[in-house]
LUMROMAR-124155 format. One record per residue (C-alpha): residue in three letters; x, y, z; residue number from 1. Coordinates in nm, 2 decimals, always signed. Example, Ala and Ser with C-alpha at 12.3 -4.5 7.8 and 13.67 -1.06 7.14 Angstrom:
{senu ALA east +1.23 north -0.45 up +0.78 sekol 1}
{senu SER east +1.37 north -0.11 up +0.71 sekol 2}
END
This chain:
{senu MET east -0.63 north +1.97 up +0.60 sekol 1}
{senu LEU east -0.84 north +1.70 up +0.43 sekol 2}
{senu ARG east -0.57 north +1.45 up +0.49 sekol 3}
{senu GLU east -0.57 north +1.53 up +0.87 sekol 4}
{senu LEU east -0.94 north +1.50 up +0.89 sekol 5}
{senu ILE east -0.94 north +1.17 up +0.72 sekol 6}
{senu ALA east -0.66 north +1.04 up +0.95 sekol 7}
{senu ALA east -0.88 north +1.15 up +1.25 sekol 8}
{senu GLY east -1.16 north +0.93 up +1.12 sekol 9}
{senu HIS east -1.38 north +1.18 up +0.94 sekol 10}
{senu GLU east -1.54 north +1.12 up +0.60 sekol 11}
{senu VAL east -1.43 north +1.40 up +0.36 sekol 12}
{senu ARG east -1.56 north +1.49 up +0.02 sekol 13}
{senu ALA east -1.41 north +1.77 up -0.20 sekol 14}
{senu PHE east -1.59 north +1.91 up -0.50 sekol 15}
{senu GLU east -1.45 north +2.12 up -0.78 sekol 16}
{senu PRO east -1.61 north +2.25 up -1.10 sekol 17}
{senu GLU east -1.55 north +2.07 up -1.42 sekol 18}
{senu ALA east -1.27 north +2.21 up -1.64 sekol 19}
{senu ASN east -1.19 north +2.47 up -1.38 sekol 20}
{senu TRP east -0.93 north +2.74 up -1.46 sekol 21}
{senu SER east -0.64 north +2.58 up -1.27 sekol 22}
{senu LEU east -0.69 north +2.23 up -1.39 sekol 23}
{senu ALA east -0.76 north +2.33 up -1.75 sekol 24}
{senu HIS east -0.44 north +2.53 up -1.77 sekol 25}
{senu LEU east -0.24 north +2.25 up -1.60 sekol 26}
{senu LEU east -0.36 north +2.00 up -1.85 sekol 27}
{senu GLU east -0.31 north +2.24 up -2.14 sekol 28}
{senu ASP east +0.05 north +2.30 up -2.04 sekol 29}
{senu HIS east +0.16 north +1.96 up -1.90 sekol 30}
{senu GLY east -0.10 north +1.71 up -2.00 sekol 31}
{senu ALA east -0.23 north +1.44 up -1.77 sekol 32}
{senu SER east +0.12 north +1.38 up -1.63 sekol 33}
{senu GLY east +0.10 north +1.72 up -1.46 sekol 34}
{senu LEU east -0.12 north +1.55 up -1.20 sekol 35}
{senu ASP east +0.13 north +1.27 up -1.13 sekol 36}
{senu ALA east +0.31 north +1.45 up -0.84 sekol 37}
{senu PHE east -0.01 north +1.52 up -0.66 sekol 38}
{senu ARG east -0.13 north +1.16 up -0.70 sekol 39}
{senu ARG east +0.20 north +1.02 up -0.57 sekol 40}
{senu ALA east +0.20 north +1.26 up -0.27 sekol 41}
{senu TYR east -0.17 north +1.23 up -0.18 sekol 42}
{senu PRO east -0.30 north +0.89 up -0.29 sekol 43}
{senu ASP east -0.58 north +0.92 up -0.03 sekol 44}
{senu LEU east -0.72 north +1.24 up -0.18 sekol 45}
{senu ALA east -0.94 north +1.30 up -0.48 sekol 46}
{senu SER east -1.19 north +1.56 up -0.59 sekol 47}
{senu ILE east -1.54 north +1.51 up -0.73 sekol 48}
{senu PRO east -1.61 north +1.72 up -1.04 sekol 49}
{senu TYR east -1.95 north +1.89 up -1.09 sekol 50}
{senu ALA east -2.11 north +2.09 up -1.37 sekol 51}
{senu SER east -2.26 north +2.44 up -1.29 sekol 52}
{senu GLY east -2.61 north +2.31 up -1.33 sekol 53}
{senu ASP east -2.58 north +2.00 up -1.12 sekol 54}
{senu PRO east -2.81 north +1.98 up -0.82 sekol 55}
{senu ILE east -2.62 north +2.06 up -0.50 sekol 56}
{senu GLU east -2.84 north +1.86 up -0.26 sekol 57}
{senu PRO east -2.66 north +1.53 up -0.33 sekol 58}
{senu MET east -2.32 north +1.69 up -0.28 sekol 59}
{senu VAL east -2.40 north +1.79 up +0.08 sekol 60}
{senu GLU east -2.64 north +1.51 up +0.18 sekol 61}
{senu GLY east -2.55 north +1.37 up +0.52 sekol 62}
{senu ALA east -2.28 north +1.64 up +0.58 sekol 63}
{senu ASP east -2.22 north +1.78 up +0.92 sekol 64}
{senu LEU east -2.00 north +2.07 up +0.80 sekol 65}
{senu VAL east -1.97 north +2.24 up +0.46 sekol 66}
{senu ILE east -1.69 north +2.48 up +0.38 sekol 67}
{senu VAL east -1.72 north +2.70 up +0.08 sekol 68}
{senu HIS east -1.40 north +2.87 up -0.05 sekol 69}
{senu GLU east -1.42 north +3.23 up -0.18 sekol 70}
{senu TRP east -1.31 north +3.13 up -0.53 sekol 71}
{senu ASN east -1.63 north +2.95 up -0.58 sekol 72}
{senu GLU east -1.88 north +3.10 up -0.82 sekol 73}
{senu PRO east -2.12 north +3.34 up -0.65 sekol 74}
{senu ALA east -2.42 north +3.14 up -0.78 sekol 75}
{senu LEU east -2.30 north +2.83 up -0.60 sekol 76}
{senu VAL east -2.23 north +3.03 up -0.28 sekol 77}
{senu ALA east -2.59 north +3.16 up -0.29 sekol 78}
{senu ARG east -2.74 north +2.82 up -0.36 sekol 79}
{senu LEU east -2.58 north +2.66 up -0.06 sekol 80}
{senu GLY east -2.69 north +2.95 up +0.15 sekol 81}
{senu ARG east -3.05 north +2.91 up +0.04 sekol 82}
{senu LEU east -3.03 north +2.54 up +0.12 sekol 83}
{senu ARG east -2.91 north +2.62 up +0.47 sekol 84}
{senu ALA east -3.18 north +2.88 up +0.51 sekol 85}
{senu ARG east -3.44 north +2.62 up +0.43 sekol 86}
{senu GLY east -3.34 north +2.41 up +0.72 sekol 87}
{senu ALA east -3.04 north +2.20 up +0.60 sekol 88}
{senu ARG east -2.88 north +2.05 up +0.91 sekol 89}
{senu PHE east -2.52 north +2.10 up +0.82 sekol 90}
{senu LEU east -2.31 north +2.39 up +0.94 sekol 91}
{senu LEU east -2.21 north +2.62 up +0.66 sekol 92}
{senu LEU east -1.88 north +2.82 up +0.67 sekol 93}
{senu PHE east -1.73 north +3.06 up +0.41 sekol 94}
{senu HIS east -1.35 north +3.04 up +0.38 sekol 95}
{senu ASP east -1.16 north +3.35 up +0.27 sekol 96}
{senu THR east -0.79 north +3.32 up +0.19 sekol 97}
{senu HIS east -0.74 north +3.63 up -0.04 sekol 98}
{senu HIS east -0.71 north +4.00 up -0.03 sekol 99}
{senu ARG east -1.02 north +4.08 up -0.23 sekol 100}
{senu ALA east -1.21 north +4.18 up +0.08 sekol 101}
{senu VAL east -1.00 north +4.50 up +0.07 sekol 102}
{senu SER east -0.88 north +4.51 up -0.29 sekol 103}
{senu ALA east -1.22 north +4.44 up -0.44 sekol 104}
{senu PRO east -1.47 north +4.48 up -0.15 sekol 105}
{senu GLU east -1.77 north +4.53 up -0.37 sekol 106}
{senu GLU east -1.70 north +4.20 up -0.54 sekol 107}
{senu MET east -1.68 north +4.02 up -0.20 sekol 108}
{senu ARG east -1.98 north +4.19 up -0.05 sekol 109}
{senu SER east -2.19 north +4.07 up -0.35 sekol 110}
{senu TYR east -2.17 north +3.71 up -0.22 sekol 111}
{senu GLU east -2.50 north +3.61 up -0.05 sekol 112}
{senu LEU east -2.38 north +3.49 up +0.29 sekol 113}
{senu ASP east -2.68 north +3.58 up +0.51 sekol 114}
{senu ALA east -2.76 north +3.22 up +0.59 sekol 115}
{senu TYR east -2.40 north +3.11 up +0.65 sekol 116}
{senu ASP east -2.31 north +3.02 up +1.01 sekol 117}
{senu GLY east -1.97 north +3.19 up +1.00 sekol 118}
{senu VAL east -1.66 north +3.30 up +0.82 sekol 119}
{senu LEU east -1.31 north +3.15 up +0.83 sekol 120}
{senu ALA east -1.05 north +3.42 up +0.75 sekol 121}
{senu PHE east -0.68 north +3.34 up +0.71 sekol 122}
{senu GLY east -0.56 north +3.64 up +0.91 sekol 123}
{senu GLU east -0.68 north +3.86 up +1.20 sekol 124}
{senu THR east -0.68 north +4.18 up +0.99 sekol 125}
{senu LEU east -0.91 north +4.01 up +0.74 sekol 126}
{senu SER east -1.13 north +3.88 up +1.02 sekol 127}
{senu ASN east -1.16 north +4.25 up +1.13 sekol 128}
{senu VAL east -1.30 north +4.33 up +0.79 sekol 129}
{senu TYR east -1.57 north +4.08 up +0.83 sekol 130}
{senu ARG east -1.64 north +4.20 up +1.18 sekol 131}
{senu ASP east -1.69 north +4.55 up +1.04 sekol 132}
{senu TRP east -1.94 north +4.40 up +0.79 sekol 133}
{senu GLY east -2.15 north +4.26 up +1.08 sekol 134}
{senu TRP east -2.02 north +3.92 up +1.15 sekol 135}
{senu ARG east -1.91 north +4.00 up +1.50 sekol 136}
{senu ASP east -1.83 north +3.68 up +1.69 sekol 137}
{senu ARG east -1.92 north +3.46 up +1.38 sekol 138}
{senu VAL east -1.58 north +3.51 up +1.22 sekol 139}
{senu TRP east -1.27 north +3.31 up +1.31 sekol 140}
{senu THR east -0.91 north +3.36 up +1.22 sekol 141}
{senu TRP east -0.80 north +3.03 up +1.08 sekol 142}
{senu HIS east -0.44 north +3.06 up +0.96 sekol 143}
{senu GLU east -0.28 north +2.86 up +0.69 sekol 144}
{senu ALA east -0.04 north +2.58 up +0.81 sekol 145}
{senu ALA east +0.21 north +2.32 up +0.69 sekol 146}
{senu ASP east +0.12 north +1.97 up +0.60 sekol 147}
{senu THR east +0.41 north +1.82 up +0.79 sekol 148}
{senu ARG east +0.32 north +1.47 up +0.66 sekol 149}
{senu HIS east +0.46 north +1.59 up +0.33 sekol 150}
{senu PHE east +0.65 north +1.91 up +0.40 sekol 151}
{senu HIS east +0.95 north +1.81 up +0.62 sekol 152}
{senu PRO east +1.33 north +1.81 up +0.61 sekol 153}
{senu PRO east +1.49 north +1.55 up +0.39 sekol 154}
{senu ALA east +1.55 north +1.22 up +0.56 sekol 155}
{senu GLU east +1.92 north +1.23 up +0.47 sekol 156}
{senu PRO east +2.14 north +1.54 up +0.44 sekol 157}
{senu GLN east +2.18 north +1.66 up +0.08 sekol 158}
{senu ASP east +2.42 north +1.89 up -0.10 sekol 159}
{senu ARG east +2.27 north +2.24 up -0.11 sekol 160}
{senu GLU east +2.36 north +2.53 up -0.33 sekol 161}
{senu GLY east +2.22 north +2.88 up -0.39 sekol 162}
{senu LEU east +1.87 north +3.02 up -0.34 sekol 163}
{senu VAL east +1.53 north +2.91 up -0.46 sekol 164}
{senu TRP east +1.22 north +3.12 up -0.49 sekol 165}
{senu ILE east +0.88 north +2.96 up -0.57 sekol 166}
{senu GLY east +0.60 north +3.20 up -0.67 sekol 167}
{senu ASN east +0.39 north +3.32 up -0.96 sekol 168}
{senu TRP east +0.47 north +3.64 up -1.14 sekol 169}
{senu GLY east +0.10 north +3.72 up -1.17 sekol 170}
{senu ASP east +0.01 north +4.07 up -1.26 sekol 171}
{senu GLY east +0.34 north +4.22 up -1.15 sekol 172}
{senu GLU east +0.21 north +4.37 up -0.83 sekol 173}
{senu ARG east +0.54 north +4.30 up -0.65 sekol 174}
{senu THR east +0.79 north +4.34 up -0.94 sekol 175}
{senu GLU east +0.97 north +4.62 up -0.77 sekol 176}
{senu GLU east +0.99 north +4.43 up -0.44 sekol 177}
{senu LEU east +1.13 north +4.12 up -0.62 sekol 178}
{senu GLU east +1.41 north +4.33 up -0.78 sekol 179}
{senu ARG east +1.50 north +4.50 up -0.45 sekol 180}
{senu PHE east +1.47 north +4.20 up -0.21 sekol 181}
{senu LEU east +1.55 north +3.90 up -0.43 sekol 182}
{senu PHE east +1.71 north +3.95 up -0.77 sekol 183}
{senu ARG east +1.97 north +4.22 up -0.70 sekol 184}
{senu PRO east +2.06 north +4.09 up -0.35 sekol 185}
{senu ALA east +2.11 north +3.73 up -0.47 sekol 186}
{senu ARG east +2.32 north +3.85 up -0.76 sekol 187}
{senu ASP east +2.53 north +4.08 up -0.54 sekol 188}
{senu ALA east +2.58 north +3.81 up -0.28 sekol 189}
{senu GLY east +2.71 north +3.57 up -0.55 sekol 190}
{senu LEU east +2.43 north +3.32 up -0.48 sekol 191}
{senu PRO east +2.28 north +3.13 up -0.78 sekol 192}
{senu LEU east +1.90 north +3.18 up -0.79 sekol 193}
{senu ASP east +1.65 north +2.93 up -0.92 sekol 194}
{senu VAL east +1.29 north +3.06 up -0.98 sekol 195}
{senu HIS east +0.98 north +2.84 up -1.02 sekol 196}
{senu GLY east +0.63 north +2.96 up -1.10 sekol 197}
{senu VAL east +0.38 north +3.03 up -1.37 sekol 198}
{senu ARG east +0.25 north +3.34 up -1.55 sekol 199}
{senu TYR east +0.59 north +3.48 up -1.63 sekol 200}
{senu PRO east +0.56 north +3.68 up -1.95 sekol 201}
{senu ASP east +0.87 north +3.73 up -2.18 sekol 202}
{senu SER east +0.95 north +4.06 up -2.01 sekol 203}
{senu ALA east +0.97 north +3.89 up -1.67 sekol 204}
{senu LYS east +1.19 north +3.61 up -1.81 sekol 205}
{senu ALA east +1.41 north +3.88 up -1.96 sekol 206}
{senu THR east +1.43 north +4.05 up -1.61 sekol 207}
{senu LEU east +1.54 north +3.72 up -1.46 sekol 208}
{senu ARG east +1.81 north +3.67 up -1.72 sekol 209}
{senu ASP east +1.94 north +4.03 up -1.67 sekol 210}
{senu PHE east +2.00 north +3.95 up -1.30 sekol 211}
{senu GLY east +2.15 north +3.61 up -1.37 sekol 212}
{senu ALA east +1.86 north +3.41 up -1.22 sekol 213}
{senu ARG east +1.75 north +3.08 up -1.38 sekol 214}
{senu TYR east +1.38 north +3.04 up -1.46 sekol 215}
{senu ARG east +1.28 north +2.68 up -1.40 sekol 216}
{senu GLY east +0.92 north +2.70 up -1.50 sekol 217}
{senu TRP east +0.62 north +2.55 up -1.31 sekol 218}
{senu ALA east +0.68 north +2.31 up -1.02 sekol 219}
{senu PRO east +0.41 north +2.10 up -0.87 sekol 220}
{senu ASN east +0.35 north +2.20 up -0.51 sekol 221}
{senu ALA east +0.40 north +1.84 up -0.41 sekol 222}
{senu GLU east +0.76 north +1.87 up -0.54 sekol 223}
{senu VAL east +0.84 north +2.18 up -0.33 sekol 224}
{senu PRO east +1.01 north +1.98 up -0.04 sekol 225}
{senu ARG east +1.25 north +1.83 up -0.29 sekol 226}
{senu LEU east +1.34 north +2.17 up -0.43 sekol 227}
{senu PHE east +1.39 north +2.32 up -0.09 sekol 228}
{senu ALA east +1.62 north +2.03 up +0.01 sekol 229}
{senu ARG east +1.86 north +2.12 up -0.28 sekol 230}
{senu HIS east +1.91 north +2.49 up -0.18 sekol 231}
{senu LEU east +2.08 north +2.68 up +0.10 sekol 232}
{senu ALA east +1.79 north +2.93 up +0.16 sekol 233}
{senu THR east +1.48 north +3.08 up +0.03 sekol 234}
{senu VAL east +1.33 north +3.43 up +0.04 sekol 235}
{senu HIS east +0.98 north +3.56 up +0.13 sekol 236}
{senu VAL east +0.86 north +3.86 up -0.07 sekol 237}
{senu PRO east +0.50 north +3.93 up +0.04 sekol 238}
{senu ARG east +0.25 north +4.08 up -0.20 sekol 239}
{senu ARG east +0.19 north +4.45 up -0.14 sekol 240}
{senu TYR east -0.15 north +4.40 up +0.02 sekol 241}
{senu TYR east +0.00 north +4.19 up +0.29 sekol 242}
{senu THR east +0.24 north +4.46 up +0.39 sekol 243}
{senu THR east +0.00 north +4.75 up +0.38 sekol 244}
{senu ILE east -0.38 north +4.71 up +0.44 sekol 245}
{senu LEU east -0.37 north +4.34 up +0.54 sekol 246}
{senu PRO east -0.06 north +4.32 up +0.75 sekol 247}
{senu GLY east +0.03 north +4.01 up +0.96 sekol 248}
{senu ILE east -0.07 north +3.75 up +0.70 sekol 249}
{senu PRO east +0.21 north +3.53 up +0.58 sekol 250}
{senu THR east +0.17 north +3.32 up +0.27 sekol 251}
{senu ILE east +0.15 north +2.94 up +0.28 sekol 252}
{senu ARG east +0.50 north +2.93 up +0.15 sekol 253}
{senu VAL east +0.64 north +3.06 up +0.48 sekol 254}
{senu PHE east +0.48 north +2.77 up +0.67 sekol 255}
{senu GLU east +0.60 north +2.52 up +0.41 sekol 256}
{senu ALA east +0.95 north +2.65 up +0.39 sekol 257}
{senu LEU east +1.00 north +2.65 up +0.77 sekol 258}
{senu ALA east +0.85 north +2.30 up +0.79 sekol 259}
{senu CYS east +1.11 north +2.18 up +0.54 sekol 260}
{senu GLY east +1.39 north +2.31 up +0.74 sekol 261}
{senu ILE east +1.53 north +2.56 up +0.49 sekol 262}
{senu PRO east +1.66 north +2.90 up +0.62 sekol 263}
{senu LEU east +1.43 north +3.18 up +0.52 sekol 264}
{senu VAL east +1.49 north +3.56 up +0.48 sekol 265}
{senu SER east +1.18 north +3.78 up +0.46 sekol 266}
{senu ALA east +1.14 north +4.12 up +0.30 sekol 267}
{senu PRO east +0.97 north +4.37 up +0.54 sekol 268}
{senu TRP east +0.67 north +4.21 up +0.69 sekol 269}
{senu ASP east +0.50 north +4.28 up +1.02 sekol 270}
{senu ASP east +0.42 north +3.96 up +1.21 sekol 271}
{senu SER east +0.15 north +4.14 up +1.41 sekol 272}
{senu GLU east -0.01 north +3.82 up +1.53 sekol 273}
{senu ASN east +0.31 north +3.68 up +1.67 sekol 274}
{senu LEU east +0.29 north +3.36 up +1.47 sekol 275}
{senu PHE east +0.67 north +3.32 up +1.45 sekol 276}
{senu ARG east +0.99 north +3.45 up +1.62 sekol 277}
{senu PRO east +1.15 north +3.70 up +1.38 sekol 278}
{senu GLY east +1.53 north +3.68 up +1.40 sekol 279}
{senu GLU east +1.51 north +3.32 up +1.53 sekol 280}
{senu ASP east +1.28 north +3.13 up +1.30 sekol 281}
{senu TYR east +1.37 north +3.35 up +1.00 sekol 282}
{senu LEU east +1.56 north +3.67 up +0.93 sekol 283}
{senu VAL east +1.40 north +4.00 up +0.83 sekol 284}
{senu ALA east +1.56 north +4.25 up +0.59 sekol 285}
{senu ALA east +1.45 north +4.61 up +0.64 sekol 286}
{senu ASP east +1.59 north +4.71 up +0.30 sekol 287}
{senu GLU east +1.79 north +4.59 up +0.01 sekol 288}
{senu SER east +2.13 north +4.63 up +0.17 sekol 289}
{senu ALA east +2.01 north +4.43 up +0.48 sekol 290}
{senu MET east +1.88 north +4.16 up +0.25 sekol 291}
{senu ARG east +2.22 north +4.14 up +0.08 sekol 292}
{senu ARG east +2.40 north +4.12 up +0.42 sekol 293}
{senu HIS east +2.16 north +3.84 up +0.54 sekol 294}
{senu LEU east +2.22 north +3.64 up +0.22 sekol 295}
{senu VAL east +2.60 north +3.68 up +0.25 sekol 296}
{senu ALA east +2.58 north +3.56 up +0.61 sekol 297}
{senu LEU east +2.37 north +3.26 up +0.51 sekol 298}
{senu ARG east +2.62 north +3.18 up +0.23 sekol 299}
{senu ASP east +2.92 north +3.19 up +0.47 sekol 300}
{senu ASP east +2.78 north +3.07 up +0.81 sekol 301}
{senu PRO east +2.67 north +2.70 up +0.83 sekol 302}
{senu ALA east +2.59 north +2.75 up +1.20 sekol 303}
{senu LEU east +2.35 north +3.03 up +1.12 sekol 304}
{senu ARG east +2.17 north +2.82 up +0.86 sekol 305}
{senu GLN east +2.15 north +2.53 up +1.10 sekol 306}
{senu SER east +2.00 north +2.75 up +1.38 sekol 307}
{senu LEU east +1.74 north +2.91 up +1.16 sekol 308}
{senu ALA east +1.63 north +2.57 up +1.02 sekol 309}
{senu ALA east +1.60 north +2.42 up +1.36 sekol 310}
{senu LYS east +1.41 north +2.71 up +1.52 sekol 311}
{senu GLY east +1.17 north +2.75 up +1.23 sekol 312}
{senu LEU east +1.09 north +2.38 up +1.23 sekol 313}
{senu GLU east +1.04 north +2.39 up +1.60 sekol 314}
{senu THR east +0.78 north +2.67 up +1.57 sekol 315}
{senu ILE east +0.59 north +2.49 up +1.29 sekol 316}
{senu ARG east +0.57 north +2.17 up +1.48 sekol 317}
{senu ALA east +0.46 north +2.34 up +1.80 sekol 318}
{senu ARG east +0.19 north +2.57 up +1.65 sekol 319}
{senu HIS east +0.14 north +2.56 up +1.27 sekol 320}
{senu THR east +0.07 north +2.21 up +1.14 sekol 321}
{senu CYS east -0.25 north +2.10 up +0.96 sekol 322}
{senu ALA east -0.32 north +1.88 up +1.26 sekol 323}
{senu HIS east -0.34 north +2.20 up +1.47 sekol 324}
{senu ARG east -0.57 north +2.36 up +1.22 sekol 325}
{senu ALA east -0.79 north +2.05 up +1.21 sekol 326}
{senu ASP east -0.84 north +2.07 up +1.58 sekol 327}
{senu GLU east -0.92 north +2.44 up +1.56 sekol 328}
{senu LEU east -1.18 north +2.37 up +1.29 sekol 329}
{senu LEU east -1.35 north +2.10 up +1.49 sekol 330}
{senu ALA east -1.36 north +2.33 up +1.80 sekol 331}
{senu ILE east -1.52 north +2.60 up +1.59 sekol 332}
{senu ALA east -1.78 north +2.35 up +1.47 sekol 333}
{senu ALA east -1.85 north +2.23 up +1.82 sekol 334}
{senu SER east -1.89 north +2.59 up +1.94 sekol 335}
{senu LEU east -2.15 north +2.66 up +1.67 sekol 336}
{senu ARG east -2.34 north +2.34 up +1.75 sekol 337}
{senu ALA east -2.37 north +2.46 up +2.10 sekol 338}
{senu GLN east -2.52 north +2.80 up +2.00 sekol 339}
{senu PRO east -2.85 north +2.90 up +1.86 sekol 340}
{senu ALA east -2.84 north +2.99 up +1.49 sekol 341}
{senu GLU east -2.76 north +3.36 up +1.43 sekol 342}
{senu HIS east -2.68 north +3.45 up +1.08 sekol 343}
{senu CYS east -2.52 north +3.77 up +0.96 sekol 344}
{senu ALA east -2.77 north +4.04 up +0.87 sekol 345}
END
């Protein structure tokens, strides 16, 4: 998104806390070279570190629009809100891309957002949560999207083999689903499976070995197009919250996979917002046996693989690029500029 805004002529600044959790663990595990893939892929982007006690006024000086992601510390969220309440001229939006509004609502409602101009939510069901909290027409559904400058099919055809799945093990909230919709079907279809991600405890690695899957460790997100280009297909296994109380929200990996032209099969997931064309852009498996049948079909049918790749890429380019989202963001900002201030109670 930042890259698209820069390309459109906007000045962009991104701030992140010093020694933040993600960066600290990356450097601990991989050293400074862990940042190489990002720097190669995004030479025009950099973040500005800040300490928790640093004044925030210089960070937002001259800004027209300030977006605050939900993983920021509540104290910072509150400080920016107070600055806006005292008459700061920038628009201030809160950006929510997680399920905590339903999985930990008391945590999310503790954020001081009264002076914020609006909320950007990454799915309509999440937007409805904020509407119920009083935001009414000051919340916008702003879906994730693919950076098609980086996520695209390979320039030249490559040899492809087996399946790839890229995702973190986390707290095991979808362990059962991974076994039913990925590990067993891949093994039963005779398709080699490569798994990339972090936070895989020894028990998880043992599970992968038991199913014949190969754990490849962490992969920089900038390397994902190269990984997709080497495999026949990938699988989408949504986390439980996105199939139950927050349906209709795909993860970023769906957008990126389709943008890279790799066939995708999804575990049960309701595309309630009609973002894609199930059955054309990707296949949907209602249960484990259906997933196995789909994987066998993809293994044996090059025409099916080609059709899914082409259709999925078509939909991404038509509706779900970061350029589309940049236009949506600028339209939201313009609509707010045209309205009198009305903050959430």
